[in-house]
NUDO-660981 format. One record per residue (C-alpha): residue in three letters; x, y, z. Coordinates in steps of 0.25 Angstrom, whole numbers, plus 5000, padded with zeros to 4 digits. Example, Ala and Ser with C-alpha at 12.3 -4.5 7.8 and 13.67 -1.06 7.14 Angstrom:
2
ALA504949825031 SER505549965029 
REM end
This chain:
97
MET497149464919 LEU497549584927 PHE496449684931 MET496449814938 LEU495349844949 MET495349984953 ALA494350014963 THR493850154968 ASP493350164982 ALA492050224986 ASP491950354994 ASN492150335009 SER492550185008 HIS493850195016 GLU493250125029 ALA492650015020 ARG493949995013 ILE494649975026 LYS493649875031 ALA493749795018 ARG495249805016 PRO495649675022 ARG494649595013 HIS495049675001 LEU496549645003 ALA496249495006 ARG495649484992 LEU496849554986 GLN497849464993 GLU497049344987 LEU497349404973 GLN498749424977 ALA498949274982 GLN498349234969 ASN499449314962 ARG498349394955 LEU498549534962 VAL499449634955 LEU499249744964 ALA498149814973 GLY498049934981 PRO497150054985 ASN497150194979 PRO497550284990 LEU496850424991 PRO497850534988 ASP498650575001 ASP497950465009 ASP498550325009 SER497450275019 ARG496250305010 PHE495950244996 SER495150274984 GLY495150134978 SER495950014975 LEU496749954963 VAL496949804961 ILE497649734949 ALA497449584949 ASP497349464940 PHE495949414937 GLU495449324926 SER494449424920 LEU493849554922 ASP492649484928 GLU493549414939 ALA494149554942 GLN492749614944 ALA492249504952 TRP493549504961 ALA493349664963 GLU491849654966 GLN492149554978 ASP493149654984 PRO492849684999 TYR493049834995 VAL491849814986 ASP490949754997 ALA491449865007 GLY491049974997 VAL492450024996 TYR492550024980 GLU491650114972 GLU492050054959 ILE493149954954 LEU493749964940 ILE494249834934 ARG495149834922 PRO496149744915 PHE497549774919 LYS498849754911 LYS500149744920 VAL501349804913 LEU502349824924 PRO502949774933 ASP503349644925 ASP503149524934 
REM end
């Protein structure tokens, strides 16, 4: 089942984000290698593509509990980048696969 994980960055977390980014991307690449990742990316701040306000991940998990557990183990959580993560089921309509 697809889930949307929408994270909001904590204030002043840019440096922590940069340091944790390689480990964060490695986890996303692992999902991609398992054909479970639909999309992932940061939320850029207006007029500044180098700073971000959060992240969006849409991926396939067995359950909400599995999605929550995966999100809680993200390096951005350990680094204090994320202030909160909203997780909801997601229904993909387009594009058709």
